[in-house]
Every structure is written in C-alpha cells, then in structure tokens.
MARSE-448257 format. One line per 5 residues: their letters; for each residue x, y, z of N, C-alpha, C. Coordinates in Angstrom, 1 decimal, decimal comma. Example, Ala and Ser with C-alpha at 12.3 -4.5 7.8 and 13.67 -1.06 7.14 Angstrom:
2
AS> 13,2 -5,7 7,8 12,3 -4,5 7,8 13,2 -3,3 7,8  12,8 -2,2 7,1 13,7 -1,1 7,1 12,9 0,0 7,9
//
This chain:
239
MKSFD> -6,3 -43,8 52,9 -7,8 -44,2 53,1 -8,6 -43,0 53,5  -9,9 -43,0 53,1 -10,8 -42,0 53,6 -10,9 -42,2 55,1  -11,1 -41,1 55,8 -11,3 -41,2 57,3 -12,7 -41,6 57,6  -12,8 -42,1 58,9 -14,2 -42,5 59,3 -15,1 -41,3 59,4  -14,5 -40,2 59,8 -15,3 -39,0 59,9 -15,9 -38,6 58,5
TIRKR> -15,2 -38,8 57,5 -15,7 -38,5 56,1 -16,8 -39,5 55,8  -16,7 -40,8 56,1 -17,7 -41,8 55,9 -19,0 -41,4 56,7  -18,8 -41,0 58,0 -19,9 -40,7 58,8 -20,6 -39,5 58,3  -19,9 -38,5 57,8 -20,6 -37,3 57,3 -21,4 -37,7 56,0  -20,9 -38,6 55,2 -21,6 -39,0 54,0 -22,9 -39,7 54,4
AAERK> -22,8 -40,6 55,4 -24,0 -41,3 55,9 -25,0 -40,4 56,4  -24,5 -39,4 57,2 -25,5 -38,4 57,7 -26,2 -37,6 56,7  -25,4 -37,2 55,6 -26,0 -36,4 54,5 -27,1 -37,3 53,8  -26,8 -38,6 53,7 -27,8 -39,5 53,0 -29,1 -39,7 53,8  -28,9 -39,6 55,1 -30,1 -39,9 56,0 -30,8 -38,6 56,5
GGDDV> -30,3 -37,5 56,2 -31,0 -36,2 56,6 -30,4 -35,6 57,8  -29,1 -35,8 58,1 -28,5 -35,2 59,2 -28,0 -36,1 60,3  -27,0 -35,6 61,1 -26,4 -36,5 62,0 -27,3 -37,0 63,1  -28,3 -36,1 63,5 -29,3 -36,6 64,5 -30,1 -37,7 64,0  -30,5 -37,7 62,8 -31,3 -38,8 62,2 -30,4 -40,0 62,1
LMSLL> -29,2 -39,9 61,7 -28,3 -41,0 61,6 -28,1 -41,7 62,9  -27,8 -40,9 63,9 -27,6 -41,5 65,3 -28,9 -42,2 65,8  -30,0 -41,7 65,4 -31,3 -42,3 65,9 -31,5 -43,7 65,2  -30,7 -44,0 64,1 -30,9 -45,3 63,4 -29,9 -46,3 63,9  -29,0 -46,0 64,9 -27,9 -46,9 65,2 -28,3 -47,9 66,3
GRTPD> -29,5 -47,7 66,9 -29,9 -48,7 67,9 -29,3 -48,5 69,3  -29,6 -49,3 70,2 -29,1 -49,2 71,6 -27,6 -49,5 71,6  -26,9 -48,9 72,6 -25,5 -49,1 72,8 -25,2 -50,5 73,4  -24,5 -51,4 72,8 -24,3 -52,7 73,4 -23,5 -52,6 74,7  -23,7 -53,6 75,5 -22,9 -53,7 76,8 -22,6 -55,2 77,0
NAKLR> -21,4 -55,6 76,6 -21,0 -57,0 76,6 -21,1 -57,5 78,0  -20,8 -56,7 79,0 -20,8 -57,2 80,4 -22,2 -57,7 80,8  -23,2 -57,2 80,3 -24,6 -57,6 80,6 -24,9 -59,0 80,2  -24,1 -59,6 79,3 -24,4 -60,9 78,8 -24,2 -61,9 80,0  -23,5 -61,6 81,0 -23,4 -62,5 82,2 -24,7 -62,8 82,8
EIPDH> -25,7 -61,9 82,6 -27,0 -62,0 83,3 -28,0 -62,9 82,5  -27,6 -63,3 81,3 -28,5 -64,0 80,4 -28,3 -65,5 80,6  -29,4 -66,3 80,9 -29,3 -67,7 81,1 -28,9 -68,5 79,8  -28,3 -69,6 80,0 -27,7 -70,4 78,8 -28,8 -70,7 77,8  -30,0 -71,0 78,3 -31,1 -71,4 77,3 -31,4 -70,3 76,3
RFLST> -31,2 -69,1 76,7 -31,5 -68,0 75,8 -30,5 -67,9 74,7  -29,2 -68,2 75,1 -28,2 -68,2 74,0 -28,4 -69,3 73,0  -28,8 -70,5 73,5 -29,1 -71,6 72,6 -30,3 -71,3 71,8  -31,3 -70,6 72,3 -32,5 -70,2 71,5 -32,1 -69,3 70,4  -31,3 -68,3 70,7 -30,9 -67,3 69,7 -30,0 -68,0 68,6
MAERV> -29,1 -68,9 69,1 -28,3 -69,7 68,1 -29,2 -70,4 67,1  -30,2 -71,1 67,6 -31,1 -71,8 66,8 -31,9 -70,9 65,9  -32,4 -69,8 66,4 -33,2 -68,8 65,6 -32,3 -68,3 64,4  -31,1 -68,0 64,7 -30,2 -67,5 63,6 -29,9 -68,6 62,6  -29,7 -69,8 63,1 -29,4 -70,9 62,2 -30,5 -71,2 61,3
FSAGF> -31,7 -71,3 61,9 -32,9 -71,5 61,1 -33,3 -70,4 60,1  -32,9 -69,2 60,5 -33,2 -68,0 59,7 -32,3 -67,9 58,5  -31,1 -68,5 58,6 -30,1 -68,4 57,5 -30,6 -69,0 56,2  -30,7 -68,2 55,1 -31,2 -68,7 53,9 -32,7 -68,9 53,8  -33,4 -68,3 54,8 -34,8 -68,5 54,9 -35,5 -67,1 55,1
VWRVI> -36,8 -67,0 55,0 -37,5 -65,8 55,3 -37,5 -65,5 56,8  -36,8 -64,5 57,3 -36,8 -64,3 58,7 -38,1 -64,1 59,3  -39,0 -63,4 58,7 -40,4 -63,2 59,3 -41,1 -64,5 59,6  -40,9 -65,5 58,7 -41,6 -66,8 58,9 -41,1 -67,4 60,1  -39,7 -67,4 60,3 -39,1 -68,0 61,5 -39,6 -67,3 62,8
EQKWP> -39,7 -65,9 62,7 -40,2 -65,1 63,9 -41,6 -65,5 64,2  -42,4 -65,7 63,2 -43,8 -66,0 63,5 -44,0 -67,4 64,1  -43,1 -68,3 63,7 -43,2 -69,7 64,2 -42,5 -69,9 65,5  -41,7 -68,9 65,9 -40,8 -69,1 67,1 -41,5 -69,7 68,3  -42,7 -69,2 68,7 -43,3 -69,8 69,9 -43,4 -71,4 69,8
GFEEA> -43,6 -71,9 68,6 -43,7 -73,3 68,3 -42,3 -73,9 68,5  -41,3 -73,2 68,0 -39,9 -73,7 68,2 -39,6 -73,9 69,7  -40,0 -72,9 70,5 -39,7 -72,9 71,9 -40,3 -74,1 72,6  -41,6 -74,4 72,2 -42,3 -75,6 72,7 -41,6 -76,9 72,3  -41,3 -77,0 71,0 -40,8 -78,2 70,4 -39,4 -78,5 71,0
FLGFE> -38,6 -77,5 71,2 -37,3 -77,7 71,7 -37,2 -77,5 73,3  -38,3 -77,6 74,0 -38,3 -77,7 75,4 -37,7 -76,4 76,0  -38,0 -75,3 75,5 -37,4 -74,0 76,0 -35,9 -73,9 75,8  -35,3 -74,7 75,0 -33,9 -74,7 74,7 -33,0 -74,8 75,9  -33,5 -75,5 76,9 -32,7 -75,8 78,1 -31,6 -76,9 77,6
PKRLL> -30,3 -76,5 77,6 -29,3 -77,4 77,1 -29,3 -78,8 77,7  -29,3 -78,8 79,1 -29,2 -80,1 79,7 -30,4 -81,0 79,5  -31,6 -80,4 79,5 -32,8 -81,1 79,2 -32,8 -81,7 77,8  -32,3 -80,9 76,8 -32,3 -81,4 75,5 -31,3 -82,6 75,4  -30,2 -82,5 76,1 -29,1 -83,5 76,0 -29,5 -84,8 76,6
FQPED> -30,6 -84,8 77,4 -31,1 -86,0 78,0 -32,1 -86,7 77,2  -32,5 -86,1 76,1 -33,6 -86,6 75,3 -33,1 -87,8 74,5  -34,0 -88,8 74,3 -33,6 -90,0 73,5 -33,6 -89,7 72,0  -33,1 -90,6 71,2 -33,0 -90,5 69,8 -34,4 -90,2 69,1  -35,4 -90,9 69,7 -36,8 -90,7 69,2 -37,3 -89,3 69,2
FWHDL> -36,9 -88,6 70,2 -37,2 -87,2 70,4 -36,7 -86,4 69,2  -35,5 -86,6 68,8 -34,9 -85,8 67,7 -35,4 -86,3 66,4  -35,7 -87,6 66,3 -36,3 -88,1 65,0 -37,6 -87,5 64,8  -38,4 -87,4 65,8 -39,8 -86,9 65,7 -39,9 -85,5 65,3  -38,9 -84,7 65,7 -38,8 -83,3 65,4 -38,8 -83,1 63,8
ASDAR> -38,3 -84,0 63,1 -38,2 -83,9 61,6 -39,6 -83,9 61,0  -40,6 -84,2 61,7 -42,0 -84,2 61,2 -42,9 -83,3 62,1  -42,3 -82,5 62,9 -43,1 -81,6 63,8 -43,5 -80,3 63,1  -44,8 -80,1 63,0 -45,3 -79,0 62,2 -45,1 -77,7 62,9  -44,7 -77,7 64,2 -44,5 -76,4 64,9 -43,2 -75,7 64,5
IVRNP> -42,3 -76,5 63,8 -41,0 -75,9 63,4 -40,8 -76,0 61,9  -39,7 -75,4 61,4 -39,3 -75,7 60,0 -38,5 -77,0 60,1  -39,0 -77,9 59,3 -38,5 -79,3 59,4 -37,3 -79,6 58,5  -36,2 -79,0 59,0 -34,9 -79,2 58,3 -34,0 -80,0 59,1  -33,8 -81,3 58,7 -33,0 -82,2 59,6 -31,6 -81,7 60,0
QKIKS> -30,9 -81,1 59,0 -29,6 -80,6 59,4 -29,6 -79,5 60,4  -30,6 -78,6 60,3 -30,6 -77,5 61,3 -31,2 -78,0 62,6  -32,0 -79,0 62,6 -32,5 -79,7 63,8 -31,3 -80,3 64,6  -30,5 -81,0 63,8 -29,3 -81,6 64,3 -28,3 -80,5 65,0  -28,3 -79,4 64,4 -27,4 -78,3 64,9 -27,9 -77,9 66,3
VRENA> -29,2 -77,9 66,6 -29,6 -77,5 67,9 -29,1 -78,5 68,9  -29,1 -79,8 68,6 -28,5 -80,8 69,5 -27,0 -80,6 69,7  -26,3 -80,3 68,7 -24,9 -80,1 68,7 -24,6 -78,8 69,5  -25,4 -77,8 69,3 -25,1 -76,5 70,0 -25,5 -76,6 71,4  -26,5 -77,4 71,8 -26,8 -77,6 73,2 -25,6 -78,2 73,9
AFVDR> -24,9 -79,1 73,3 -23,7 -79,7 73,9 -22,6 -78,6 73,9  -22,5 -77,8 72,9 -21,5 -76,7 72,9 -21,7 -75,7 74,0  -23,0 -75,3 74,2 -23,3 -74,3 75,2 -23,1 -74,9 76,6  -23,5 -76,1 76,8 -23,3 -76,8 78,1 -21,8 -77,0 78,4  -21,0 -77,3 77,4 -19,6 -77,6 77,6 -18,9 -76,2 78,0
VAQER> -19,2 -75,2 77,3 -18,6 -73,9 77,6 -19,1 -73,4 79,0  -20,3 -73,6 79,3 -20,9 -73,2 80,6 -20,1 -73,9 81,7  -19,9 -75,2 81,6 -19,2 -75,9 82,6 -17,7 -75,4 82,7  -17,1 -75,1 81,6 -15,7 -74,6 81,7 -15,6 -73,2 82,2  -16,5 -72,3 81,9 -16,4 -70,9 82,1 -17,4 -70,3 83,1
GSFGK> -18,3 -71,1 83,6 -19,3 -70,7 84,6 -20,6 -70,5 84,0  -20,7 -69,9 82,8 -21,9 -69,8 82,0 -21,5 -69,3 80,6  -22,4 -69,5 79,7 -22,1 -69,1 78,3 -22,0 -67,6 78,2  -22,8 -66,9 79,0 -22,8 -65,5 79,0 -21,5 -64,9 79,6  -21,0 -65,6 80,6 -19,7 -65,2 81,2 -18,6 -65,3 80,1
FLAEW> -18,7 -66,4 79,4 -17,7 -66,6 78,3 -17,7 -65,5 77,3  -18,9 -65,1 76,8 -19,0 -64,0 75,8 -18,6 -62,7 76,4  -19,0 -62,4 77,7 -18,7 -61,1 78,3 -17,2 -60,9 78,4  -16,5 -62,0 78,6 -15,0 -61,9 78,8 -14,2 -62,0 77,6  -14,8 -62,3 76,4 -14,1 -62,3 75,2 -13,7 -60,9 74,8
PADDQ> -12,5 -60,6 74,4 -12,1 -59,2 74,1 -13,0 -58,6 73,0  -13,5 -57,4 73,2 -14,4 -56,7 72,2 -13,7 -56,4 70,9  -12,3 -56,3 71,0 -11,6 -56,0 69,8 -11,1 -57,2 69,0  -11,7 -58,4 69,3 -11,4 -59,6 68,6 -12,6 -60,4 68,2  -13,5 -59,7 67,5 -14,7 -60,4 67,0 -14,3 -61,5 66,0
AGLID> -13,3 -61,2 65,2 -12,9 -62,2 64,2 -12,5 -63,5 64,9  -11,8 -63,4 66,0 -11,4 -64,6 66,7 -12,6 -65,3 67,3  -13,5 -64,6 67,8 -14,7 -65,2 68,4 -15,6 -65,9 67,3  -15,7 -65,3 66,2 -16,4 -65,9 65,1 -15,7 -67,2 64,7  -14,4 -67,2 64,6 -13,7 -68,4 64,3 -13,9 -69,5 65,4
YLGKH> -14,0 -69,1 66,6 -14,2 -70,0 67,7 -15,6 -70,6 67,6  -16,6 -69,8 67,4 -18,0 -70,3 67,2 -18,1 -71,2 66,1  -17,4 -70,9 65,0 -17,5 -71,7 63,8 -16,8 -73,1 64,0  -15,8 -73,1 64,8 -15,0 -74,3 65,0 -15,7 -75,2 66,0  -16,2 -74,6 67,1 -16,7 -75,4 68,2 -18,2 -75,6 68,2
GSRLG> -18,9 -74,6 67,6 -20,4 -74,7 67,5 -20,8 -75,4 66,2  -22,1 -75,4 65,9 -22,6 -76,0 64,7 -23,3 -74,9 63,9  -22,8 -74,7 62,6 -23,4 -73,7 61,7 -23,4 -72,3 62,2  -22,3 -72,0 63,0 -22,2 -70,7 63,7 -21,1 -69,8 63,1  -20,5 -70,2 62,0 -19,5 -69,4 61,4 -20,0 -68,3 60,6
GNTGQ> -19,2 -67,4 60,0 -19,6 -66,4 59,1 -20,7 -65,5 59,6  -21,6 -65,1 58,7 -22,6 -64,1 59,0 -23,6 -64,6 60,1  -23,8 -65,9 60,1 -24,8 -66,5 61,2 -24,2 -66,2 62,5  -22,9 -66,4 62,7 -22,3 -66,1 64,0 -22,3 -64,6 64,3  -22,1 -63,8 63,3 -22,2 -62,4 63,5 -23,6 -61,9 64,0
YFLRW> -24,6 -62,5 63,3 -26,0 -62,1 63,7 -26,4 -62,7 65,0  -25,8 -63,8 65,4 -26,1 -64,4 66,7 -25,5 -63,4 67,8  -24,3 -62,9 67,6 -23,7 -62,0 68,5 -24,5 -60,7 68,6  -24,9 -60,2 67,4 -25,7 -59,0 67,4 -27,1 -59,2 68,2  -27,7 -60,3 68,0 -29,0 -60,5 68,5 -29,0 -60,7 70,1
VGWDS> -27,9 -61,3 70,6 -27,8 -61,5 72,0 -27,3 -60,2 72,7  -26,8 -59,2 72,0 -26,4 -58,0 72,6 -24,9 -57,8 72,7  -24,1 -58,7 72,1 -22,7 -58,5 72,1 -22,4 -57,4 71,0  -21,3 -56,6 71,3 -21,0 -55,5 70,4 -20,5 -56,0 69,1  -21,3 -56,4 68,2 -21,0 -57,1 66,9 -21,1 -56,2 65,7
YIVSS> -20,1 -56,3 64,8 -20,3 -55,7 63,5 -20,7 -56,8 62,5  -21,4 -56,4 61,5 -21,9 -57,3 60,5 -21,2 -57,0 59,2  -20,5 -58,0 58,6 -19,8 -57,8 57,4 -20,8 -58,1 56,2  -21,7 -57,1 56,0 -22,6 -57,1 55,0 -22,0 -56,6 53,7  -22,7 -56,8 52,6 -22,2 -56,4 51,3 -22,0 -54,9 51,3
EMVAA> -22,9 -54,1 51,9 -22,8 -52,7 52,0 -21,6 -52,2 52,8  -21,4 -52,9 53,9 -20,2 -52,6 54,8 -18,9 -52,9 54,0  -18,8 -54,0 53,3 -17,6 -54,3 52,5 -17,4 -53,3 51,4  -18,5 -52,9 50,8 -18,5 -51,9 49,7 -17,9 -50,5 50,3  -18,4 -50,2 51,4 -18,0 -48,9 52,1 -16,5 -49,0 52,4
LRDAG> -16,0 -50,1 52,9 -14,6 -50,2 53,3 -13,7 -50,2 52,0  -14,2 -50,9 51,0 -13,4 -50,9 49,7 -13,4 -49,5 49,1  -14,5 -48,8 49,2 -14,6 -47,4 48,7 -13,6 -46,5 49,5  -13,5 -46,8 50,8 -12,6 -46,0 51,6 -11,1 -46,3 51,4  -10,9 -47,4 50,7 -9,5 -47,7 50,4 -8,9 -48,9 51,0
LDISE> -9,7 -49,7 51,8 -9,2 -50,9 52,4 -9,0 -52,0 51,4  -7,9 -52,6 51,4 -7,6 -53,6 50,4 -8,1 -55,0 50,8  -9,4 -55,2 50,4 -10,1 -56,4 50,7 -10,9 -56,8 49,4  -11,2 -58,1 49,3 -11,9 -58,6 48,2 -13,4 -58,2 48,3  -14,2 -58,4 47,2 -15,6 -58,0 47,2 -16,4 -58,8 48,1
KATAK> -16,1 -60,0 48,4 -16,8 -60,9 49,3 -16,3 -60,8 50,7  -15,0 -60,5 50,9 -14,3 -60,4 52,2 -14,5 -61,6 53,0  -14,4 -62,8 52,4 -14,6 -64,0 53,2 -13,3 -64,6 53,7  -12,2 -64,2 53,0 -10,9 -64,8 53,4 -10,5 -64,3 54,8  -9,7 -65,2 55,5 -9,3 -64,8 56,8 -8,5 -63,6 56,8
KDRAK> -7,6 -63,3 55,8 -6,8 -62,1 55,8 -7,7 -60,9 55,6  -8,8 -61,0 54,9 -9,7 -59,9 54,7 -10,4 -59,6 56,0  -10,8 -60,6 56,7 -11,5 -60,4 58,0 -10,5 -59,8 59,0  -9,3 -60,1 59,0 -8,3 -59,6 59,9 -8,1 -58,1 59,6  -8,1 -57,7 58,3 -7,9 -56,3 57,9 -9,1 -55,5 58,4
IQAKL> -10,3 -56,1 58,2 -11,5 -55,4 58,7 -11,5 -55,2 60,2  -11,1 -56,2 60,9 -11,0 -56,1 62,4 -10,1 -55,0 62,8  -8,9 -55,0 62,2 -7,9 -54,0 62,5 -8,4 -52,6 62,2  -9,0 -52,4 61,1 -9,5 -51,0 60,8 -10,6 -50,6 61,7  -11,5 -51,5 62,0 -12,6 -51,2 63,0 -12,1 -50,9 64,4
NEWAA> -11,1 -51,7 64,8 -10,4 -51,4 66,1 -9,9 -50,0 66,1  -9,3 -49,6 65,0 -8,7 -48,2 64,9 -9,8 -47,2 65,0  -10,9 -47,4 64,3 -12,0 -46,4 64,3 -12,7 -46,4 65,6  -12,9 -47,5 66,2 -13,6 -47,6 67,5 -12,8 -46,8 68,6  -11,5 -47,0 68,5 -10,6 -46,3 69,5 -10,7 -44,8 69,3
ASGLP> -10,7 -44,4 68,0 -10,6 -42,9 67,7 -12,0 -42,2 67,9  -13,1 -43,0 67,6 -14,4 -42,3 67,6 -15,1 -42,5 68,9  -14,8 -43,6 69,7 -15,5 -43,9 70,9 -16,8 -44,6 70,7  -17,1 -44,9 69,4 -18,4 -45,6 69,1 -18,2 -47,1 69,2  -19,3 -47,8 69,6 -19,3 -49,2 69,6 -19,1 -49,8 68,2
YAHIS> -18,7 -51,0 68,0 -18,5 -51,6 66,7 -19,8 -51,7 66,0  -20,9 -52,0 66,7 -22,2 -52,2 66,1 -22,6 -50,9 65,4  -22,3 -49,7 66,0 -22,7 -48,4 65,4 -21,8 -48,1 64,2  -20,5 -48,4 64,3 -19,6 -48,2 63,2 -20,1 -49,0 62,0  -20,5 -50,3 62,3 -20,9 -51,2 61,2 -22,2 -50,6 60,5
RILAM> -23,1 -50,1 61,3 -24,3 -49,5 60,7 -24,0 -48,2 59,9  -23,1 -47,4 60,4 -22,8 -46,2 59,7 -22,1 -46,5 58,4  -21,2 -47,5 58,3 -20,6 -47,9 57,1 -21,7 -48,4 56,1  -22,6 -49,2 56,6 -23,6 -49,7 55,7 -24,6 -48,7 55,1  -24,8 -47,6 55,9 -25,7 -46,6 55,5 -25,0 -45,5 54,7
SIGPN> -23,7 -45,6 54,5 -23,0 -44,6 53,8 -22,9 -44,9 52,3  -23,4 -46,0 51,8 -23,2 -46,4 50,4 -24,4 -47,3 50,0  -24,5 -47,5 48,7 -25,5 -48,4 48,2 -26,9 -47,8 48,2  -28,0 -48,6 48,1 -29,3 -48,1 48,1 -29,6 -47,2 49,3  -30,1 -46,0 49,1 -30,3 -45,0 50,1 -31,7 -45,1 50,7
RTPEE> -31,9 -46,1 51,6 -33,2 -46,3 52,2 -33,6 -45,2 53,1  -34,9 -44,9 53,2 -35,3 -43,8 54,1 -35,2 -44,3 55,5  -35,1 -43,3 56,5 -35,1 -43,7 57,9 -36,3 -44,5 58,3  -37,5 -44,2 57,7 -38,7 -45,0 58,0 -38,6 -46,4 57,5  -38,0 -46,6 56,3 -37,8 -48,0 55,8 -36,8 -48,7 56,7
IRSYV> -35,8 -48,1 57,1 -34,8 -48,8 58,0 -35,4 -49,2 59,3  -36,2 -48,3 59,9 -36,8 -48,6 61,2 -37,9 -49,7 61,0  -38,5 -49,8 59,9 -39,6 -50,7 59,7 -39,1 -52,2 59,6  -37,9 -52,4 59,1 -37,5 -53,8 59,0 -36,2 -54,1 59,7  -35,5 -53,0 60,2 -34,3 -53,3 61,0 -34,6 -53,5 62,4
GDAE> -35,3 -52,5 63,1 -35,6 -52,6 64,5 -34,3 -52,4 65,3  -34,4 -52,6 66,6 -33,2 -52,4 67,5 -32,2 -53,5 67,5  -32,6 -54,7 67,0 -31,7 -55,8 67,1 -30,8 -56,0 65,9  -31,2 -55,3 64,8 -30,5 -55,5 63,5 -29,2 -54,7 63,6
//
C-alpha cells in the first residue's frame, strides 16, 4: 500500500502546501470534553443530523431555532413525558420539516439518550469513554440502539458533537482504494468498515494525528480539487 505520508504529500500539493492543508483540518477533537456537554445537546445534534440526511443542510440550519422550540429544547425527560397529541401535532408544525418518520426518531432517541445516561451517568460520559480506536463499533452501537443513527448519519453526529470521528465519504473511500486497501467502492459492508478502522488505527498511531484530520487529508488527496476558499466556505470547523 501507499504510505500515509505519500497521501499527505499529495493532498498538500493539491492545496498549495502543507501549511495550507493543515489550516483546513479544523480543530483538534478532544473526546474527554464530551463529558461536559448536557444530554439535551446530544439529542439536538442527533435530530439535526437525522433531519439533514437526504435534505438540504442549509435549510435545516436556517430552521433550527424553530426545531429547538418545537421539541422543547430537546430535553429528553421532558419529551418523554409528552402525550401522544404532542407528537401528532408536530407532523403539522410549520416550525420544523414535517417528516413523520424523522419526528418519531426524536422520540425514540430521547429514550435512547435517557437510557444511556441512566446507565453511564450521562450520554457525554458514555461517548468520552468509548475507545477512540473503535469508531466502527460505536457506529454499530448507535445504529442498533438509536434511531436512524447508523452509517454516515452516525458518523456526522459524532463529528458534530466533537468526537474524533472519521467520515467514510466517497472521496475517502476512493483515496483508500487508490492507496491499495482492498475494499469495495461503497465500503458499506462490515468487513470493509473493519479494514478501514484497522488502517486508520495504524496511521493514527504512526502520525499522531486525530482520526478526523486523517479523514480530511484522505478526502482532499483525490477527486475534485476544490480551492481552500471553497472548502472553508461550505465546510467550516464542524465538517
């Protein structure tokens, strides 16, 4: 396989140098800090990523203050005490995107967050204690126990809350395949995800870089060569 150093050099050349490349990687994640985040912020981010999936993200961002009002600040226990009429009425609430299945997922994820918080002290504590070298296992857990949190939605949820998450984007998969990793074009199979996790674990240990930065470097090393200005304009620090 090509070395990660070779991939990083190619990404740097495409972006105008290593200093420019590093400036596009965003903040360094700190999983331990997730302990400080209240449970309702995790539920809010879950809902935002679920509603954004398959939709125009900017529209969801613009409407989000209305979502916060409609869903009572995403306080899990408060939501779980609401009667059936509350959830029924949300399907016609103009403050949100009125998707019944995604509205239902908020209720289900409120129960998920509350249950984990009772078992582990808080949802943030649960995430902070999950091994950083087992994102694949964490995504499986979110997909199994949460609602609509598997796959890329789960990855983006982790990235948005500040967990050191890599994103298995089409560019990242293309870069890994180009480097010689034996995975399929979609890399959706469990065996493919295991291979990706193992390779990123290897590169994280060797480079000292967080998984989020390795993920971005891979994505910027191949495919459409967007300018640094374009990347900053639509990616921001959370992407």
